[in-house]
C-alpha positions in Angstrom: -59.5 6.1 -67.0 -56.1 6.1 -65.3 -53.5 4.3 -67.4 -53.6 0.6 -66.6 -55.7 0.8 -63.4 -59.2 0.6 -64.7 -60.1 3.6 -62.4 -61.6 6.9 -63.5 -59.2 9.8 -63.5 -59.5 12.3 -60.7 -61.3 15.6 -61.6 -58.9 18.3 -62.8 -59.0 20.4 -59.5 -58.2 17.4 -57.4 -55.4 16.3 -59.7 -54.1 19.8 -59.5 -54.1 19.9 -55.7 -52.4 16.4 -55.8 -49.6 17.6 -58.2 -49.1 20.8 -56.4 -48.8 19.1 -53.1 -46.2 16.7 -54.6 -44.2 19.5 -56.1 -44.4 21.5 -52.9 -43.2 18.6 -50.8 -40.2 18.1 -53.2 -39.4 21.8 -52.9 -39.6 21.5 -49.1 -37.1 18.6 -49.3 -34.8 20.8 -51.5 -35.1 23.7 -48.9 -34.0 21.3 -46.2 -31.0 20.1 -48.2 -30.0 23.9 -48.7 -30.5 24.5 -45.0 -28.3 21.5 -44.0 -25.7 22.6 -46.5 -25.7 26.1 -45.1 -25.4 24.9 -41.7 -22.5 22.6 -42.5 -20.8 25.4 -44.3 -21.3 27.8 -41.3 -20.0 25.2 -38.9 -16.9 24.6 -41.0 -16.4 28.4 -41.2 -16.5 28.6 -37.4 -14.2 25.7 -37.0 -11.6 27.1 -39.3 -11.5 30.7 -38.4 -7.9 30.4 -37.7 -7.4 29.6 -41.4 -9.3 32.6 -42.6 -12.7 31.2 -43.0 -15.7 32.5 -41.2 -19.3 31.4 -40.5 -22.1 32.2 -43.0 -23.4 35.7 -42.0 -27.1 35.5 -41.0 -27.1 31.7 -41.0 -29.6 31.5 -38.2 -32.0 33.9 -40.1 -31.8 31.8 -43.2 -32.3 28.5 -41.3 -35.2 29.9 -39.4 -36.9 31.2 -42.6 -36.1 28.1 -44.6 -37.4 25.7 -41.8 -40.7 27.6 -41.8 -41.0 27.4 -45.6 -40.2 23.7 -45.6 -42.9 23.0 -42.9 -45.5 24.8 -45.0 -44.4 22.9 -48.1 -44.9 19.6 -46.5 -48.4 20.3 -44.9 -50.5 19.7 -48.1 -48.7 16.4 -48.9 -49.1 15.3 -45.4 -52.8 16.1 -45.3 -53.4 14.3 -48.5 -51.7 11.2 -47.3 -53.3 11.3 -43.8 -49.9 11.6 -42.3 -50.8 14.1 -39.5 -50.3 12.8 -36.0 -53.4 11.4 -34.5 -54.3 9.7 -31.2 -56.6 6.8 -32.0 -57.7 6.0 -28.5 -61.2 5.3 -29.7 -60.4 4.0 -33.2 -62.3 0.9 -33.9 -64.3 0.9 -30.7 -67.5 2.4 -32.1 -67.3 0.9 -35.7 -66.5 2.2 -39.1 -69.3 4.8 -39.3 -68.1 6.7 -36.2 -64.5 6.3 -37.5 -65.5 7.9 -40.9 -67.3 10.8 -39.1 -64.4 11.5 -36.8 -61.9 11.4 -39.7 -64.1 13.8 -41.6 -64.3 16.1 -38.6 -60.5 16.1 -38.2 -60.1 16.9 -41.9 -62.5 19.7 -41.6 -60.8 21.0 -38.4 -57.3 20.8 -40.2 -58.8 22.7 -43.1 -60.1 25.4 -40.8 -56.9 25.6 -38.9 -54.9 26.1 -42.2 -57.4 28.8 -43.1 -56.7 30.6 -39.9 -53.0 30.2 -40.3 -53.1 31.6 -43.9 -55.3 34.4 -42.9 -52.9 35.4 -40.1 -49.8 34.9 -42.4 -51.4 37.4 -44.9 -52.1 40.0 -42.3 -48.7 39.4 -40.7 -47.0 40.0 -44.1 -49.0 43.2 -44.5 -47.8 44.4 -41.1 -44.2 43.5 -41.8 -44.4 45.5 -45.2 -46.1 48.5 -43.5 -43.4 48.8 -40.9 -40.5 47.8 -43.2 -39.2 45.2 -40.7 -36.0 43.5 -41.7 -33.9 40.7 -40.5 -31.2 41.7 -38.0 -28.0 40.6 -39.8 -28.9 40.3 -43.5 -31.4 43.2 -43.5 -33.8 41.2 -45.7 -37.4 42.5 -45.6 -39.2 40.1 -43.2 -42.5 40.2 -45.2 -40.7 38.1 -48.0 -40.5 35.2 -45.6 -44.2 35.4 -44.9 -45.1 35.8 -48.6 -43.2 32.6 -49.7 -45.2 30.6 -47.2 -48.7 31.8 -48.2 -49.0 29.8 -51.4 -48.1 26.6 -49.6 -50.7 27.5 -46.9 -53.4 28.0 -49.5 -52.5 24.6 -51.1 -52.7 23.1 -47.7 -56.2 24.5 -47.4 -57.1 23.0 -50.8 -55.6 19.7 -49.7 -57.8 19.8 -46.5 -60.9 20.4 -48.6 -59.9 17.5 -51.0 -59.2 15.1 -48.0 -62.6 16.0 -46.5 -64.4 15.5 -49.8 -62.7 12.2 -50.4 -63.7 11.2 -46.7 -67.3 12.2 -47.3 -67.4 10.3 -50.6 -66.0 7.2 -48.9 -68.6 7.6 -46.1 -71.4 8.0 -48.6 -70.4 4.9 -50.5 -69.7 2.8 -47.3 -72.9 3.8 -45.5 
């Protein structure tokens, strides 16, 4: 039982995906704070070149990589909360059963899409490693940027599976 709710606790794998998604979202927020701070520091450096300051070298490379990481960190949490953009033109027009089926289909499609993205991230990373590609200014190996996004993509896949399973369970109890 969950403390004080009278509900059964979620099975361990579901609880793990929920907690991992939460921590990833917090990490994504921290990454955005770092990106914003880096951008501010670089702007101040550009504004005060006359005083001996300078912009942060490679700021655009770091912002680009950090933004990608933040997006991947937010995806699992967004999936679990049903926060992805949807166009509900037909919502409610065909009844609860059709709505549940459509929601299940969208959850499965999102899971498949994240699987495709994770698969391509993996092979993209391997290509970047094989060709020793580096960023232009900082000369950081580009494969590292891919590698840090892969775990978040895998958690997003798991979040999609959990969302679809919850949706299917809800449909089974409703119907």
